[in-house]
PQR file of N, CA, C, O and H, with PARSE charges and radii, in Angstrom:
ATOM      1  N   MET A   1       0.841  -1.182   0.000 -0.4000 1.5000
ATOM      2  CA  MET A   1       0.000   0.000   0.000 -0.0000 2.0000
ATOM      3  C   MET A   1       0.886   1.245   0.000  0.5500 1.7000
ATOM      4  O   MET A   1       1.600   1.501   0.970 -0.5500 1.4000
ATOM      5  N   PRO A   2       0.841   2.017  -1.084 -0.5600 1.5000
ATOM      6  CA  PRO A   2       1.669   3.228  -1.117  0.2800 2.0000
ATOM      7  C   PRO A   2       1.168   4.276  -0.121  0.5500 1.7000
ATOM      8  O   PRO A   2      -0.018   4.340   0.203 -0.5500 1.4000
ATOM      9  N   ARG A   3       2.097   5.083   0.347 -0.4000 1.5000
ATOM     10  CA  ARG A   3       1.777   6.195   1.245 -0.0000 2.0000
ATOM     11  C   ARG A   3       2.219   7.479   0.568  0.5500 1.7000
ATOM     12  O   ARG A   3       3.289   7.535  -0.038 -0.5500 1.4000
ATOM     13  H   ARG A   3       3.061   5.031   0.084  0.4000 1.0000
ATOM     14  N   PHE A   4       1.394   8.506   0.672 -0.4000 1.5000
ATOM     15  CA  PHE A   4       1.711   9.784   0.064 -0.0000 2.0000
ATOM     16  C   PHE A   4       1.540  10.907   1.077  0.5500 1.7000
ATOM     17  O   PHE A   4       0.611  10.899   1.885 -0.5500 1.4000
ATOM     18  H   PHE A   4       0.525   8.460   1.165  0.4000 1.0000
ATOM     19  N   ALA A   5       2.446  11.869   1.020 -0.4000 1.5000
ATOM     20  CA  ALA A   5       2.310  13.075   1.827 -0.0000 2.0000
ATOM     21  C   ALA A   5       1.161  13.897   1.250  0.5500 1.7000
ATOM     22  O   ALA A   5       0.968  13.938   0.035 -0.5500 1.4000
ATOM     23  H   ALA A   5       3.200  11.877   0.363  0.4000 1.0000
ATOM     24  N   ILE A   6       0.405  14.548   2.124 -0.4000 1.5000
ATOM     25  CA  ILE A   6      -0.655  15.431   1.662 -0.0000 2.0000
ATOM     26  C   ILE A   6      -0.469  16.809   2.295  0.5500 1.7000
ATOM     27  O   ILE A   6       0.165  16.954   3.340 -0.5500 1.4000
ATOM     28  H   ILE A   6       0.563  14.515   3.111  0.4000 1.0000
ATOM     29  N   VAL A   7      -1.033  17.802   1.641 -0.4000 1.5000
ATOM     30  CA  VAL A   7      -1.036  19.163   2.176 -0.0000 2.0000
ATOM     31  C   VAL A   7      -2.492  19.607   2.241  0.5500 1.7000
ATOM     32  O   VAL A   7      -3.241  19.470   1.274 -0.5500 1.4000
ATOM     33  H   VAL A   7      -1.548  17.684   0.792  0.4000 1.0000
ATOM     34  N   VAL A   8      -2.880  20.142   3.397 -0.4000 1.5000
ATOM     35  CA  VAL A   8      -4.228  20.664   3.566 -0.0000 2.0000
ATOM     36  C   VAL A   8      -4.086  22.145   3.916  0.5500 1.7000
ATOM     37  O   VAL A   8      -3.405  22.516   4.872 -0.5500 1.4000
ATOM     38  H   VAL A   8      -2.271  20.253   4.182  0.4000 1.0000
ATOM     39  N   GLU A   9      -4.748  22.975   3.114 -0.4000 1.5000
ATOM     40  CA  GLU A   9      -4.672  24.424   3.318 -0.0000 2.0000
ATOM     41  C   GLU A   9      -6.071  24.987   3.525  0.5500 1.7000
ATOM     42  O   GLU A   9      -7.033  24.559   2.888 -0.5500 1.4000
ATOM     43  H   GLU A   9      -5.300  22.673   2.337  0.4000 1.0000
ATOM     44  N   ARG A  10      -6.157  25.941   4.413 -0.4000 1.5000
ATOM     45  CA  ARG A  10      -7.441  26.604   4.636 -0.0000 2.0000
ATOM     46  C   ARG A  10      -7.593  27.710   3.609  0.5500 1.7000
ATOM     47  O   ARG A  10      -6.708  28.550   3.447 -0.5500 1.4000
ATOM     48  H   ARG A  10      -5.375  26.288   4.930  0.4000 1.0000
ATOM     49  N   ALA A  11      -8.716  27.701   2.920 -0.4000 1.5000
ATOM     50  CA  ALA A  11      -9.074  28.783   2.011 -0.0000 2.0000
ATOM     51  C   ALA A  11     -10.107  29.639   2.740  0.5500 1.7000
ATOM     52  O   ALA A  11     -10.255  29.503   3.955 -0.5500 1.4000
ATOM     53  H   ALA A  11      -9.435  27.018   3.051  0.4000 1.0000
ATOM     54  N   LYS A  12     -10.809  30.498   2.053 -0.4000 1.5000
ATOM     55  CA  LYS A  12     -11.763  31.368   2.733 -0.0000 2.0000
ATOM     56  C   LYS A  12     -12.841  30.593   3.477  0.5500 1.7000
ATOM     57  O   LYS A  12     -13.075  30.823   4.663 -0.5500 1.4000
ATOM     58  H   LYS A  12     -10.689  30.608   1.067  0.4000 1.0000
ATOM     59  N   ARG A  13     -13.500  29.671   2.775 -0.4000 1.5000
ATOM     60  CA  ARG A  13     -14.619  28.951   3.392 -0.0000 2.0000
ATOM     61  C   ARG A  13     -14.466  27.440   3.374  0.5500 1.7000
ATOM     62  O   ARG A  13     -15.324  26.723   3.890 -0.5500 1.4000
ATOM     63  H   ARG A  13     -13.310  29.483   1.811  0.4000 1.0000
ATOM     64  N   ILE A  14     -13.393  26.952   2.793 -0.4000 1.5000
ATOM     65  CA  ILE A  14     -13.201  25.508   2.660 -0.0000 2.0000
ATOM     66  C   ILE A  14     -11.749  25.155   2.964  0.5500 1.7000
ATOM     67  O   ILE A  14     -10.910  26.023   3.203 -0.5500 1.4000
ATOM     68  H   ILE A  14     -12.696  27.534   2.373  0.4000 1.0000
ATOM     69  N   TYR A  15     -11.489  23.869   2.948 -0.4000 1.5000
ATOM     70  CA  TYR A  15     -10.122  23.372   3.041 -0.0000 2.0000
ATOM     71  C   TYR A  15      -9.787  22.721   1.706  0.5500 1.7000
ATOM     72  O   TYR A  15     -10.591  21.981   1.140 -0.5500 1.4000
ATOM     73  H   TYR A  15     -12.171  23.164   2.754  0.4000 1.0000
ATOM     74  N   SER A  16      -8.603  23.005   1.220 -0.4000 1.5000
ATOM     75  CA  SER A  16      -8.132  22.439  -0.034 -0.0000 2.0000
ATOM     76  C   SER A  16      -6.997  21.476   0.296  0.5500 1.7000
ATOM     77  O   SER A  16      -6.116  21.800   1.093 -0.5500 1.4000
ATOM     78  H   SER A  16      -7.950  23.606   1.679  0.4000 1.0000
ATOM     79  N   ALA A  17      -7.018  20.301  -0.311 -0.4000 1.5000
ATOM     80  CA  ALA A  17      -6.001  19.289  -0.036 -0.0000 2.0000
ATOM     81  C   ALA A  17      -5.424  18.780  -1.345  0.5500 1.7000
ATOM     82  O   ALA A  17      -6.136  18.652  -2.341 -0.5500 1.4000
ATOM     83  H   ALA A  17      -7.734  20.037  -0.958  0.4000 1.0000
ATOM     84  N   TYR A  18      -4.131  18.492  -1.336 -0.4000 1.5000
ATOM     85  CA  TYR A  18      -3.489  17.949  -2.527 -0.0000 2.0000
ATOM     86  C   TYR A  18      -2.328  17.043  -2.156  0.5500 1.7000
ATOM     87  O   TYR A  18      -1.851  17.036  -1.022 -0.5500 1.4000
ATOM     88  H   TYR A  18      -3.553  18.596  -0.527  0.4000 1.0000
ATOM     89  N   VAL A  19      -1.888  16.277  -3.154 -0.4000 1.5000
ATOM     90  CA  VAL A  19      -0.777  15.338  -2.992 -0.0000 2.0000
ATOM     91  C   VAL A  19       0.380  15.828  -3.870  0.5500 1.7000
ATOM     92  O   VAL A  19       0.284  15.752  -5.095 -0.5500 1.4000
ATOM     93  H   VAL A  19      -2.276  16.283  -4.076  0.4000 1.0000
ATOM     94  N   PRO A  20       1.466  16.327  -3.278 -0.5600 1.5000
ATOM     95  CA  PRO A  20       2.563  16.842  -4.089  0.2800 2.0000
ATOM     96  C   PRO A  20       3.132  15.826  -5.089  0.5500 1.7000
ATOM     97  O   PRO A  20       3.596  16.216  -6.160 -0.5500 1.4000
ATOM     98  N   ASP A  21       3.102  14.545  -4.759 -0.4000 1.5000
ATOM     99  CA  ASP A  21       3.680  13.524  -5.631 -0.0000 2.0000
ATOM    100  C   ASP A  21       2.715  13.018  -6.704  0.5500 1.7000
ATOM    101  O   ASP A  21       3.090  12.198  -7.542 -0.5500 1.4000
ATOM    102  H   ASP A  21       2.725  14.227  -3.888  0.4000 1.0000
ATOM    103  N   LEU A  22       1.477  13.505  -6.680 -0.4000 1.5000
ATOM    104  CA  LEU A  22       0.490  13.144  -7.699 -0.0000 2.0000
ATOM    105  C   LEU A  22      -0.094  14.436  -8.279  0.5500 1.7000
ATOM    106  O   LEU A  22      -1.203  14.824  -7.912 -0.5500 1.4000
ATOM    107  H   LEU A  22       1.172  14.172  -5.999  0.4000 1.0000
ATOM    108  N   PRO A  23       0.623  15.096  -9.160 -0.5600 1.5000
ATOM    109  CA  PRO A  23       0.157  16.372  -9.699  0.2800 2.0000
ATOM    110  C   PRO A  23      -1.266  16.275 -10.240  0.5500 1.7000
ATOM    111  O   PRO A  23      -1.614  15.340 -10.961 -0.5500 1.4000
ATOM    112  N   GLY A  24      -2.070  17.256  -9.876 -0.4000 1.5000
ATOM    113  CA  GLY A  24      -3.450  17.296 -10.325 -0.0000 2.0000
ATOM    114  C   GLY A  24      -4.422  16.558  -9.419  0.5500 1.7000
ATOM    115  O   GLY A  24      -5.633  16.620  -9.630 -0.5500 1.4000
ATOM    116  H   GLY A  24      -1.787  18.016  -9.290  0.4000 1.0000
ATOM    117  N   CYS A  25      -3.914  15.871  -8.428 -0.4000 1.5000
ATOM    118  CA  CYS A  25      -4.774  15.116  -7.515 -0.0000 2.0000
ATOM    119  C   CYS A  25      -5.126  16.031  -6.338  0.5500 1.7000
ATOM    120  O   CYS A  25      -4.322  16.216  -5.425 -0.5500 1.4000
ATOM    121  H   CYS A  25      -2.930  15.821  -8.257  0.4000 1.0000
ATOM    122  N   VAL A  26      -6.329  16.597  -6.370 -0.4000 1.5000
ATOM    123  CA  VAL A  26      -6.756  17.576  -5.373 -0.0000 2.0000
ATOM    124  C   VAL A  26      -8.181  17.280  -4.915  0.5500 1.7000
ATOM    125  O   VAL A  26      -8.925  16.554  -5.574 -0.5500 1.4000
ATOM    126  H   VAL A  26      -6.982  16.447  -7.112  0.4000 1.0000
ATOM    127  N   ALA A  27      -8.539  17.856  -3.780 -0.4000 1.5000
ATOM    128  CA  ALA A  27      -9.905  17.733  -3.270 -0.0000 2.0000
ATOM    129  C   ALA A  27     -10.161  18.898  -2.324  0.5500 1.7000
ATOM    130  O   ALA A  27      -9.227  19.538  -1.840 -0.5500 1.4000
ATOM    131  H   ALA A  27      -7.935  18.446  -3.245  0.4000 1.0000
ATOM    132  N   THR A  28     -11.425  19.161  -2.071 -0.4000 1.5000
ATOM    133  CA  THR A  28     -11.800  20.194  -1.115 -0.0000 2.0000
ATOM    134  C   THR A  28     -12.870  19.653  -0.180  0.5500 1.7000
ATOM    135  O   THR A  28     -13.524  18.652  -0.471 -0.5500 1.4000
ATOM    136  H   THR A  28     -12.183  18.641  -2.465  0.4000 1.0000
ATOM    137  N   GLY A  29     -13.035  20.330   0.943 -0.4000 1.5000
ATOM    138  CA  GLY A  29     -14.066  19.952   1.886 -0.0000 2.0000
ATOM    139  C   GLY A  29     -14.370  21.095   2.830  0.5500 1.7000
ATOM    140  O   GLY A  29     -13.581  22.032   2.957 -0.5500 1.4000
ATOM    141  H   GLY A  29     -12.503  21.143   1.179  0.4000 1.0000
ATOM    142  N   LYS A  30     -15.510  21.020   3.491 -0.4000 1.5000
ATOM    143  CA  LYS A  30     -15.891  22.061   4.443 -0.0000 2.0000
ATOM    144  C   LYS A  30     -15.090  21.967   5.732  0.5500 1.7000
ATOM    145  O   LYS A  30     -14.966  22.945   6.469 -0.5500 1.4000
ATOM    146  H   LYS A  30     -16.151  20.259   3.387  0.4000 1.0000
ATOM    147  N   THR A  31     -14.537  20.766   6.004 -0.4000 1.5000
ATOM    148  CA  THR A  31     -13.697  20.549   7.183 -0.0000 2.0000
ATOM    149  C   THR A  31     -12.412  19.858   6.731  0.5500 1.7000
ATOM    150  O   THR A  31     -12.326  19.354   5.612 -0.5500 1.4000
ATOM    151  H   THR A  31     -14.637  19.972   5.406  0.4000 1.0000
ATOM    152  N   VAL A  32     -11.432  19.841   7.605 -0.4000 1.5000
ATOM    153  CA  VAL A  32     -10.192  19.118   7.304 -0.0000 2.0000
ATOM    154  C   VAL A  32     -10.505  17.651   7.042  0.5500 1.7000
ATOM    155  O   VAL A  32      -9.992  17.056   6.095 -0.5500 1.4000
ATOM    156  H   VAL A  32     -11.502  20.251   8.515  0.4000 1.0000
ATOM    157  N   GLU A  33     -11.350  17.077   7.888 -0.4000 1.5000
ATOM    158  CA  GLU A  33     -11.683  15.660   7.764 -0.0000 2.0000
ATOM    159  C   GLU A  33     -12.360  15.363   6.426  0.5500 1.7000
ATOM    160  O   GLU A  33     -12.045  14.363   5.781 -0.5500 1.4000
ATOM    161  H   GLU A  33     -11.767  17.561   8.658  0.4000 1.0000
ATOM    162  N   GLU A  34     -13.281  16.221   6.013 -0.4000 1.5000
ATOM    163  CA  GLU A  34     -13.960  16.011   4.740 -0.0000 2.0000
ATOM    164  C   GLU A  34     -12.980  16.163   3.574  0.5500 1.7000
ATOM    165  O   GLU A  34     -13.040  15.404   2.607 -0.5500 1.4000
ATOM    166  H   GLU A  34     -13.536  17.033   6.537  0.4000 1.0000
ATOM    167  N   GLY A  35     -12.086  17.135   3.666 -0.4000 1.5000
ATOM    168  CA  GLY A  35     -11.074  17.303   2.625 -0.0000 2.0000
ATOM    169  C   GLY A  35     -10.175  16.091   2.513  0.5500 1.7000
ATOM    170  O   GLY A  35      -9.859  15.651   1.407 -0.5500 1.4000
ATOM    171  H   GLY A  35     -12.036  17.752   4.452  0.4000 1.0000
ATOM    172  N   GLU A  36      -9.758  15.545   3.648 -0.4000 1.5000
ATOM    173  CA  GLU A  36      -8.901  14.358   3.640 -0.0000 2.0000
ATOM    174  C   GLU A  36      -9.647  13.141   3.094  0.5500 1.7000
ATOM    175  O   GLU A  36      -9.077  12.351   2.342 -0.5500 1.4000
ATOM    176  H   GLU A  36     -10.014  15.903   4.546  0.4000 1.0000
ATOM    177  N   ARG A  37     -10.911  12.986   3.468 -0.4000 1.5000
ATOM    178  CA  ARG A  37     -11.701  11.857   2.975 -0.0000 2.0000
ATOM    179  C   ARG A  37     -11.859  11.944   1.459  0.5500 1.7000
ATOM    180  O   ARG A  37     -11.688  10.956   0.745 -0.5500 1.4000
ATOM    181  H   ARG A  37     -11.374  13.628   4.079  0.4000 1.0000
ATOM    182  N   ARG A  38     -12.181  13.123   0.992 -0.4000 1.5000
ATOM    183  CA  ARG A  38     -12.336  13.301  -0.454 -0.0000 2.0000
ATOM    184  C   ARG A  38     -11.003  13.138  -1.180  0.5500 1.7000
ATOM    185  O   ARG A  38     -10.963  12.638  -2.305 -0.5500 1.4000
ATOM    186  H   ARG A  38     -12.319  13.925   1.572  0.4000 1.0000
ATOM    187  N   LEU A  39      -9.923  13.555  -0.543 -0.4000 1.5000
ATOM    188  CA  LEU A  39      -8.614  13.384  -1.171 -0.0000 2.0000
ATOM    189  C   LEU A  39      -8.247  11.902  -1.248  0.5500 1.7000
ATOM    190  O   LEU A  39      -7.678  11.461  -2.246 -0.5500 1.4000
ATOM    191  H   LEU A  39      -9.956  13.960   0.370  0.4000 1.0000
ATOM    192  N   ARG A  40      -8.557  11.148  -0.233 -0.4000 1.5000
ATOM    193  CA  ARG A  40      -8.306   9.698  -0.269 -0.0000 2.0000
ATOM    194  C   ARG A  40      -9.029   9.081  -1.463  0.5500 1.7000
ATOM    195  O   ARG A  40      -8.459   8.268  -2.190 -0.5500 1.4000
ATOM    196  H   ARG A  40      -9.020  11.506   0.578  0.4000 1.0000
ATOM    197  N   GLU A  41     -10.281   9.470  -1.658 -0.4000 1.5000
ATOM    198  CA  GLU A  41     -11.045   8.973  -2.806 -0.0000 2.0000
ATOM    199  C   GLU A  41     -10.389   9.407  -4.120  0.5500 1.7000
ATOM    200  O   GLU A  41     -10.296   8.619  -5.061 -0.5500 1.4000
ATOM    201  H   GLU A  41     -10.744  10.131  -1.067  0.4000 1.0000
ATOM    202  N   ALA A  42      -9.937  10.656  -4.180 -0.4000 1.5000
ATOM    203  CA  ALA A  42      -9.287  11.163  -5.391 -0.0000 2.0000
ATOM    204  C   ALA A  42      -7.992  10.404  -5.684  0.5500 1.7000
ATOM    205  O   ALA A  42      -7.696  10.110  -6.843 -0.5500 1.4000
ATOM    206  H   ALA A  42     -10.012  11.297  -3.416  0.4000 1.0000
ATOM    207  N   VAL A  43      -7.221  10.085  -4.643 -0.4000 1.5000
ATOM    208  CA  VAL A  43      -5.979   9.325  -4.826 -0.0000 2.0000
ATOM    209  C   VAL A  43      -6.290   7.936  -5.359  0.5500 1.7000
ATOM    210  O   VAL A  43      -5.621   7.454  -6.273 -0.5500 1.4000
ATOM    211  H   VAL A  43      -7.462  10.324  -3.702  0.4000 1.0000
ATOM    212  N   GLU A  44      -7.301   7.293  -4.793 -0.4000 1.5000
ATOM    213  CA  GLU A  44      -7.676   5.952  -5.253 -0.0000 2.0000
ATOM    214  C   GLU A  44      -8.094   5.975  -6.723  0.5500 1.7000
ATOM    215  O   GLU A  44      -7.707   5.096  -7.494 -0.5500 1.4000
ATOM    216  H   GLU A  44      -7.845   7.684  -4.050  0.4000 1.0000
ATOM    217  N   ILE A  45      -8.875   6.970  -7.109 -0.4000 1.5000
ATOM    218  CA  ILE A  45      -9.292   7.106  -8.502 -0.0000 2.0000
ATOM    219  C   ILE A  45      -8.095   7.414  -9.399  0.5500 1.7000
ATOM    220  O   ILE A  45      -7.973   6.861 -10.493 -0.5500 1.4000
ATOM    221  H   ILE A  45      -9.189   7.684  -6.483  0.4000 1.0000
ATOM    222  N   HIS A  46      -7.224   8.286  -8.939 -0.4000 1.5000
ATOM    223  CA  HIS A  46      -6.021   8.661  -9.697 -0.0000 2.0000
ATOM    224  C   HIS A  46      -5.142   7.436  -9.957  0.5500 1.7000
ATOM    225  O   HIS A  46      -4.700   7.209 -11.083 -0.5500 1.4000
ATOM    226  H   HIS A  46      -7.323   8.735  -8.051  0.4000 1.0000
ATOM    227  N   ILE A  47      -4.899   6.662  -8.920 -0.4000 1.5000
ATOM    228  CA  ILE A  47      -4.054   5.472  -9.054 -0.0000 2.0000
ATOM    229  C   ILE A  47      -4.721   4.437  -9.952  0.5500 1.7000
ATOM    230  O   ILE A  47      -4.054   3.799 -10.766 -0.5500 1.4000
ATOM    231  H   ILE A  47      -5.258   6.847  -8.005  0.4000 1.0000
ATOM    232  N   ALA A  48      -6.026   4.269  -9.811 -0.4000 1.5000
ATOM    233  CA  ALA A  48      -6.749   3.328 -10.678 -0.0000 2.0000
ATOM    234  C   ALA A  48      -6.606   3.756 -12.141  0.5500 1.7000
ATOM    235  O   ALA A  48      -6.438   2.913 -13.023 -0.5500 1.4000
ATOM    236  H   ALA A  48      -6.569   4.787  -9.150  0.4000 1.0000
ATOM    237  N   GLY A  49      -6.671   5.058 -12.395 -0.4000 1.5000
ATOM    238  CA  GLY A  49      -6.505   5.562 -13.755 -0.0000 2.0000
ATOM    239  C   GLY A  49      -5.112   5.315 -14.295  0.5500 1.7000
ATOM    240  O   GLY A  49      -4.952   4.967 -15.465 -0.5500 1.4000
ATOM    241  H   GLY A  49      -6.807   5.743 -11.679  0.4000 1.0000
ATOM    242  N   LEU A  50      -4.096   5.492 -13.451 -0.4000 1.5000
ATOM    243  CA  LEU A  50      -2.724   5.218 -13.876 -0.0000 2.0000
ATOM    244  C   LEU A  50      -2.577   3.749 -14.265  0.5500 1.7000
ATOM    245  O   LEU A  50      -2.012   3.421 -15.308 -0.5500 1.4000
ATOM    246  H   LEU A  50      -4.226   5.775 -12.501  0.4000 1.0000
ATOM    247  N   LYS A  51      -3.099   2.869 -13.403 -0.4000 1.5000
ATOM    248  CA  LYS A  51      -3.018   1.431 -13.681 -0.0000 2.0000
ATOM    249  C   LYS A  51      -3.743   1.084 -14.967  0.5500 1.7000
ATOM    250  O   LYS A  51      -3.241   0.312 -15.784 -0.5500 1.4000
ATOM    251  H   LYS A  51      -3.558   3.135 -12.555  0.4000 1.0000
ATOM    252  N   GLU A  52      -4.925   1.658 -15.145 -0.4000 1.5000
ATOM    253  CA  GLU A  52      -5.724   1.395 -16.342 -0.0000 2.0000
ATOM    254  C   GLU A  52      -4.982   1.817 -17.612  0.5500 1.7000
ATOM    255  O   GLU A  52      -5.098   1.173 -18.655 -0.5500 1.4000
ATOM    256  H   GLU A  52      -5.333   2.285 -14.482  0.4000 1.0000
ATOM    257  N   ASP A  53      -4.223   2.902 -17.508 -0.4000 1.5000
ATOM    258  CA  ASP A  53      -3.451   3.401 -18.654 -0.0000 2.0000
ATOM    259  C   ASP A  53      -2.091   2.725 -18.790  0.5500 1.7000
ATOM    260  O   ASP A  53      -1.317   3.059 -19.688 -0.5500 1.4000
ATOM    261  H   ASP A  53      -4.129   3.425 -16.661  0.4000 1.0000
ATOM    262  N   GLY A  54      -1.796   1.772 -17.901 -0.4000 1.5000
ATOM    263  CA  GLY A  54      -0.523   1.066 -17.951 -0.0000 2.0000
ATOM    264  C   GLY A  54       0.652   1.902 -17.475  0.5500 1.7000
ATOM    265  O   GLY A  54       1.798   1.621 -17.825 -0.5500 1.4000
ATOM    266  H   GLY A  54      -2.424   1.501 -17.172  0.4000 1.0000
ATOM    267  N   LEU A  55       0.375   2.931 -16.677 -0.4000 1.5000
ATOM    268  CA  LEU A  55       1.431   3.808 -16.177 -0.0000 2.0000
ATOM    269  C   LEU A  55       1.820   3.405 -14.751  0.5500 1.7000
ATOM    270  O   LEU A  55       0.990   2.884 -14.006 -0.5500 1.4000
ATOM    271  H   LEU A  55      -0.556   3.160 -16.393  0.4000 1.0000
ATOM    272  N   PRO A  56       3.072   3.645 -14.374 -0.5600 1.5000
ATOM    273  CA  PRO A  56       3.511   3.288 -13.020  0.2800 2.0000
ATOM    274  C   PRO A  56       2.953   4.258 -11.982  0.5500 1.7000
ATOM    275  O   PRO A  56       2.666   5.418 -12.278 -0.5500 1.4000
ATOM    276  N   ILE A  57       2.810   3.761 -10.786 -0.4000 1.5000
ATOM    277  CA  ILE A  57       2.448   4.624  -9.658 -0.0000 2.0000
ATOM    278  C   ILE A  57       3.725   5.325  -9.221  0.5500 1.7000
ATOM    279  O   ILE A  57       4.697   4.662  -8.862 -0.5500 1.4000
ATOM    280  H   ILE A  57       3.042   2.819 -10.545  0.4000 1.0000
ATOM    281  N   PRO A  58       3.741   6.660  -9.246 -0.5600 1.5000
ATOM    282  CA  PRO A  58       4.973   7.358  -8.884  0.2800 2.0000
ATOM    283  C   PRO A  58       5.342   7.122  -7.424  0.5500 1.7000
ATOM    284  O   PRO A  58       4.467   7.052  -6.562 -0.5500 1.4000
ATOM    285  N   PRO A  59       6.624   7.001  -7.153 -0.5600 1.5000
ATOM    286  CA  PRO A  59       7.033   6.828  -5.755  0.2800 2.0000
ATOM    287  C   PRO A  59       6.826   8.124  -4.976  0.5500 1.7000
ATOM    288  O   PRO A  59       6.880   9.220  -5.534 -0.5500 1.4000
ATOM    289  N   SER A  60       6.595   7.976  -3.711 -0.4000 1.5000
ATOM    290  CA  SER A  60       6.462   9.142  -2.845 -0.0000 2.0000
ATOM    291  C   SER A  60       7.851   9.711  -2.584  0.5500 1.7000
ATOM    292  O   SER A  60       8.715   9.021  -2.041 -0.5500 1.4000
ATOM    293  H   SER A  60       6.552   7.085  -3.258  0.4000 1.0000
ATOM    294  N   LYS A  61       8.067  10.957  -2.967 -0.4000 1.5000
ATOM    295  CA  LYS A  61       9.376  11.599  -2.798 -0.0000 2.0000
ATOM    296  C   LYS A  61       9.327  12.767  -1.826  0.5500 1.7000
ATOM    297  O   LYS A  61      10.366  13.245  -1.370 -0.5500 1.4000
ATOM    298  H   LYS A  61       7.365  11.517  -3.408  0.4000 1.0000
ATOM    299  N   SER A  62       8.127  13.224  -1.509 -0.4000 1.5000
ATOM    300  CA  SER A  62       7.992  14.399  -0.653 -0.0000 2.0000
ATOM    301  C   SER A  62       8.362  14.074   0.784  0.5500 1.7000
ATOM    302  O   SER A  62       8.139  12.964   1.269 -0.5500 1.4000
ATOM    303  H   SER A  62       7.283  12.836  -1.879  0.4000 1.0000
ATOM    304  N   VAL A  63       8.925  15.058   1.448 -0.4000 1.5000
ATOM    305  CA  VAL A  63       9.265  14.952   2.859 -0.0000 2.0000
ATOM    306  C   VAL A  63       8.408  15.969   3.598  0.5500 1.7000
ATOM    307  O   VAL A  63       8.346  17.136   3.210 -0.5500 1.4000
ATOM    308  H   VAL A  63       9.105  15.960   1.054  0.4000 1.0000
ATOM    309  N   VAL A  64       7.757  15.531   4.648 -0.4000 1.5000
ATOM    310  CA  VAL A  64       6.883  16.410   5.404 -0.0000 2.0000
ATOM    311  C   VAL A  64       7.493  16.647   6.773  0.5500 1.7000
ATOM    312  O   VAL A  64       7.889  15.710   7.467 -0.5500 1.4000
ATOM    313  H   VAL A  64       7.808  14.584   4.963  0.4000 1.0000
ATOM    314  N   ASP A  65       7.562  17.906   7.143 -0.4000 1.5000
ATOM    315  CA  ASP A  65       8.109  18.266   8.440 -0.0000 2.0000
ATOM    316  C   ASP A  65       7.643  19.678   8.771  0.5500 1.7000
ATOM    317  O   ASP A  65       7.094  20.377   7.919 -0.5500 1.4000
ATOM    318  H   ASP A  65       7.240  18.667   6.579  0.4000 1.0000
ATOM    319  N   TYR A  66       7.861  20.079   9.982 -0.4000 1.5000
ATOM    320  CA  TYR A  66       7.577  21.444  10.393 -0.0000 2.0000
ATOM    321  C   TYR A  66       8.894  22.134  10.712  0.5500 1.7000
ATOM    322  O   TYR A  66       9.812  21.524  11.261 -0.5500 1.4000
ATOM    323  H   TYR A  66       8.307  19.511  10.674  0.4000 1.0000
ATOM    324  N   LEU A  67       8.973  23.395  10.366 -0.4000 1.5000
ATOM    325  CA  LEU A  67      10.152  24.194  10.644 -0.0000 2.0000
ATOM    326  C   LEU A  67       9.789  25.203  11.714  0.5500 1.7000
ATOM    327  O   LEU A  67       8.874  26.007  11.540 -0.5500 1.4000
ATOM    328  H   LEU A  67       8.227  23.890   9.920  0.4000 1.0000
ATOM    329  N   GLU A  68      10.512  25.155  12.817 -0.4000 1.5000
ATOM    330  CA  GLU A  68      10.251  26.090  13.904 -0.0000 2.0000
ATOM    331  C   GLU A  68      11.198  27.272  13.746  0.5500 1.7000
ATOM    332  O   GLU A  68      12.407  27.094  13.591 -0.5500 1.4000
ATOM    333  H   GLU A  68      11.255  24.501  12.958  0.4000 1.0000
ATOM    334  N   VAL A  69      10.643  28.471  13.786 -0.4000 1.5000
ATOM    335  CA  VAL A  69      11.461  29.671  13.644 -0.0000 2.0000
ATOM    336  C   VAL A  69      11.189  30.627  14.790  0.5500 1.7000
ATOM    337  O   VAL A  69      10.116  30.601  15.394 -0.5500 1.4000
ATOM    338  H   VAL A  69       9.662  28.615  13.913  0.4000 1.0000
ATOM    339  N   THR A  70      12.150  31.454  15.079 -0.4000 1.5000
ATOM    340  CA  THR A  70      12.003  32.469  16.099 -0.0000 2.0000
ATOM    341  C   THR A  70      11.665  33.783  15.415  0.5500 1.7000
ATOM    342  O   THR A  70      12.358  34.224  14.499 -0.5500 1.4000
ATOM    343  H   THR A  70      13.021  31.475  14.589  0.4000 1.0000
ATOM    344  N   VAL A  71      10.600  34.388  15.874 -0.4000 1.5000
ATOM    345  CA  VAL A  71      10.170  35.673  15.311 -0.0000 2.0000
ATOM    346  C   VAL A  71      10.308  36.730  16.413  0.5500 1.7000
ATOM    347  O   VAL A  71       9.701  36.632  17.479 -0.5500 1.4000
ATOM    348  H   VAL A  71      10.037  34.030  16.618  0.4000 1.0000
ATOM    349  N   GLU A  72      11.112  37.720  16.120 -0.4000 1.5000
ATOM    350  CA  GLU A  72      11.290  38.791  17.101 -0.0000 2.0000
ATOM    351  C   GLU A  72      10.171  39.809  16.970  0.5500 1.7000
ATOM    352  O   GLU A  72       9.708  40.102  15.868 -0.5500 1.4000
ATOM    353  H   GLU A  72      11.605  37.799  15.254  0.4000 1.0000
ATOM    354  N   SER A  73       9.746  40.339  18.096 -0.4000 1.5000
ATOM    355  CA  SER A  73       8.642  41.321  18.108 -0.0000 2.0000
ATOM    356  C   SER A  73       9.056  42.632  17.532  0.5500 1.7000
ATOM    357  O   SER A  73       8.251  43.561  17.468 -0.5500 1.4000
ATOM    358  H   SER A  73      10.123  40.100  18.991  0.4000 1.0000
TER
END
């Protein structure tokens, strides 16, 4: 089972989610949870389409981490 990093961003009224290693694979939702659920479905459909077209599933190359910085007042 492949694993992919995801990014979830808050927009004005929704959350937008995407997979950096699967260009074009995006989803939105009213909550983070809904965005992630819809993105999971989008990834499954995306991968099924790749397989159907005889294309390889790209390896996950993204690294996810948080960077802590000091901000002076």
